[in-house]
C-alpha positions, 0 to 999 in steps of 0.5 A: 486278165490284167485289169480284173483281179476277180477273174481267175486266169484261164488258157485258151486256144487261138486259131492263128490262121484267122489273122490273115483271113479276109473276113472277121472269122473263118469262112463257112467252108473253113469252119466246116473243115475245122468241124470235120477235123475236130470230129475225127478226134471223136470218131469212136463215139457212135452216137451222133448227138454225143459226138456233136456235143463233144465237138461243141465242147472241144477247146479246138473247135472253140478256139479264139478267132482273133484279128490284128488290131490297130492302135495309135497313141493319142499324140500320133493321132493328132489330125486324124479321126476315127468312127470309134475310139477307145481311150485308156485313162492316162497315168497321172502323177498328180491327184489333179490333171495338169494342163498337159494332161487336159490337152492330151485328153482333149486330143483323145476325146476329139479323135472320135467322130461317132463313139468314144469308149473310156477305158479304166477312167476313175469314177471321179472323171465320169458324170452320170 
């Protein structure tokens, strides 16, 4: 995790076929099929509760179900609006933002119609 040095690195499995699914995750039929396929790996465990626990702990059954994201630069977003916007703090060459930085921030702030999330903004820019 690049922005949090206190977290250790870890590996995950990813279900790539979820990228093209209609919904946000596997449908119930496909989720059941995944369960059955993972269960085959533990067919030697005769106790159902122990086998179920193993399935629930399986890295394949717990693989991330990811979707494509949509991102636009603040510059390209001019004229558009979205209900939710994530705005990452800009790299500022000077200790104080210049007029161009303020214009960029204004553009980013005004793209959100309902919610604006500020990502990695220094405390000095945030009010309580």
